[in-house]
TILUMGU-351420 format. One line per 8 residues: number of its first residue (from 1); their letters; for each residue z, y, x of C-alpha. Coordinates in steps of 0.2 Angstrom, whole numbers. Layout:
NUM = a = Z:Y:X | ... $
***
This chain:
1 = mlaviipa = 120:187:-109 | 139:182:-112 | 150:193:-117 | 169:195:-119 | 177:204:-131 | 195:214:-128 | 204:224:-144 | 216:235:-137 $
9 = hneahlig = 230:247:-145 | 238:261:-129 | 238:247:-119 | 233:259:-105 | 249:252:-92 | 240:233:-95 | 222:235:-99 | 217:238:-79 $
17 = lcvrsvva = 225:222:-74 | 212:213:-89 | 199:220:-87 | 199:220:-67 | 203:197:-69 | 189:198:-84 | 176:205:-69 | 181:190:-58 $
25 = asqhpalg = 178:178:-69 | 159:187:-73 | 154:186:-55 | 158:166:-53 | 146:159:-43 | 144:146:-56 | 137:155:-66 | 124:162:-56 $
33 = aeevtifv = 112:175:-62 | 118:176:-78 | 124:193:-85 | 143:194:-91 | 148:210:-103 | 165:217:-104 | 167:224:-123 | 184:233:-126 $
41 = vadtctdg = 186:240:-143 | 202:255:-140 | 207:253:-159 | 216:271:-162 | 218:273:-143 | 230:288:-140 | 230:285:-122 | 220:281:-106 $
49 = tgpiaasl = 215:264:-113 | 197:267:-116 | 195:281:-100 | 203:266:-89 | 191:250:-94 | 176:262:-93 | 180:266:-77 | 181:247:-73 $
57 = gaqvlava = 163:243:-80 | 170:241:-95 | 159:246:-114 | 171:253:-126 | 169:256:-142 | 181:267:-151 | 186:263:-166 | 199:268:-181 $
65 = lrnvgsar = 203:253:-188 | 221:249:-182 | 217:228:-186 | 217:216:-174 | 203:205:-186 | 192:220:-188 | 192:226:-169 | 185:209:-165 $
73 = aagaqqal = 174:207:-175 | 166:226:-170 | 166:219:-154 | 159:203:-157 | 144:211:-168 | 142:224:-154 | 142:212:-141 | 127:202:-155 $
81 = dqgarwla = 118:217:-155 | 118:216:-136 | 108:198:-138 | 125:188:-133 | 122:170:-134 | 142:167:-130 | 158:174:-134 | 173:173:-125 $
89 = ftdadttv = 189:183:-133 | 207:189:-122 | 217:201:-126 | 224:218:-119 | 240:210:-109 | 232:196:-106 | 223:189:-88 | 210:177:-87 $
97 = padwvvqq = 207:166:-71 | 192:165:-59 | 186:151:-68 | 187:153:-87 | 171:159:-94 | 165:145:-83 | 179:133:-90 | 173:139:-108 $
105 = lhcradav = 156:133:-105 | 157:116:-97 | 167:110:-113 | 149:112:-120 | 156:114:-139 | 153:126:-154 | 171:134:-150 | 183:133:-137 $
113 = cgvvsven = 205:136:-137 | 212:137:-123 | 232:137:-118 | 243:150:-113 | 254:152:-102 | 270:166:-96 | 277:172:-81 | 287:187:-87 $
121 = wtghstav = 299:182:-101 | 310:199:-98 | 317:203:-114 | 320:183:-120 | 334:172:-119 | 333:156:-107 | 334:147:-123 | 317:154:-128 $
129 = redfvaty = 306:149:-113 | 317:130:-112 | 311:129:-129 | 295:136:-125 | 289:124:-111 | 296:110:-122 | 287:113:-138 | 272:123:-132 $
137 = rdrdghrh = 258:108:-128 | 248:109:-113 | 236:97:-113 | 219:93:-116 | 218:90:-138 | 232:102:-140 | 230:111:-159 | 235:129:-152 $
145 = ihganlgv = 222:144:-157 | 225:159:-149 | 216:175:-149 | 220:178:-131 | 210:163:-125 | 195:159:-138 | 178:155:-137 | 163:154:-148 $
153 = saaayrav = 145:150:-146 | 133:168:-158 | 128:155:-169 | 143:146:-173 | 150:162:-176 | 137:169:-186 | 137:152:-197 | 155:155:-202 $
161 = ggfrplas = 154:176:-204 | 164:180:-188 | 182:187:-192 | 190:193:-207 | 198:210:-206 | 216:200:-204 | 233:209:-195 | 237:192:-189 $
169 = nedvalvd = 230:175:-188 | 211:180:-188 | 209:169:-172 | 216:155:-183 | 205:157:-200 | 189:158:-190 | 193:140:-180 | 197:136:-198 $
177 = alttvgas = 181:139:-203 | 170:133:-191 | 181:118:-196 | 177:118:-211 | 158:119:-208 | 158:105:-194 | 158:113:-179 | 162:108:-163 $
185 = iawsasvr = 179:112:-158 | 185:108:-139 | 205:111:-137 | 207:112:-118 | 219:112:-106 | 206:117:-93 | 205:134:-101 | 218:145:-95 $
193 = vvtsarld = 225:162:-96 | 242:170:-90 | 249:180:-108 | 262:193:-111 | 280:187:-118 | 282:207:-121 | 295:211:-136 | 284:225:-141 $
201 = srapagfg = 269:213:-144 | 255:221:-156 | 250:208:-171 | 265:208:-184 | 264:187:-185 | 254:182:-168 | 262:175:-151 | 274:189:-147 $
209 = aalraagq = 281:189:-164 | 283:169:-164 | 294:173:-149 | 303:185:-155 | 308:174:-169 | 314:160:-160 | 324:171:-150 | 332:177:-166 $
217 = rfaaqvtq = 335:158:-172 | 344:156:-156 | 357:171:-157 | 360:166:-175 | 363:148:-167 | 373:156:-155 | 384:168:-168 | 386:153:-178 $
225 = evvitkpp = 394:140:-167 | 406:154:-161 | 412:156:-179 | 416:140:-179 | 423:136:-166 | 434:153:-165 | 453:145:-168 | 463:150:-181 $
233 = qaa = 473:169:-178 | 492:164:-178 | 502:170:-197 $
***
């Protein structure tokens, strides 16, 4: 069995799009008869996240952790207990293409780190979007790590003890641990997802936070330039 794990905290407005995209990926003909089970970890949800996900065929695990590392770990453990041989991770504000799971498996590695793209830059300045396009390494051999686009074999995941209970960068910690034990890691641009650049992202130091920080940096630069170029007041 293949598993897809999606942590979610009050994502009723986005979880449907995410789960529908994963359902489509689970039905790719190249997977043959292998079952794909979707696990949505509804972490301290007070909205309709769980019922929406369940109505689309996902197994919903309700937890009260408020920690993305712990939520991913809980979903992974549920999948492992049901016999999953491969764990694919994405986020509730992300959609995956129809060949997402297939492309992860085609890498034939212990773990796969894929890339992300953003289609909606609402709330961000042009400078933030241009900086992302200019600096993001969207090619094979990149070194980006995204919890929204990550895959790992059950054996490799168990070997490093899984996700740590971190509020951010739990994905980086997992990949670092895999690297330390000599696991093979594919840094693939063929494994792609579309993720959100929303301003109210959940992880305090995740992708969304990095975009917000870039926006603040560019805004500060503009303010500084205005101050420097402002002509002196007449006496």
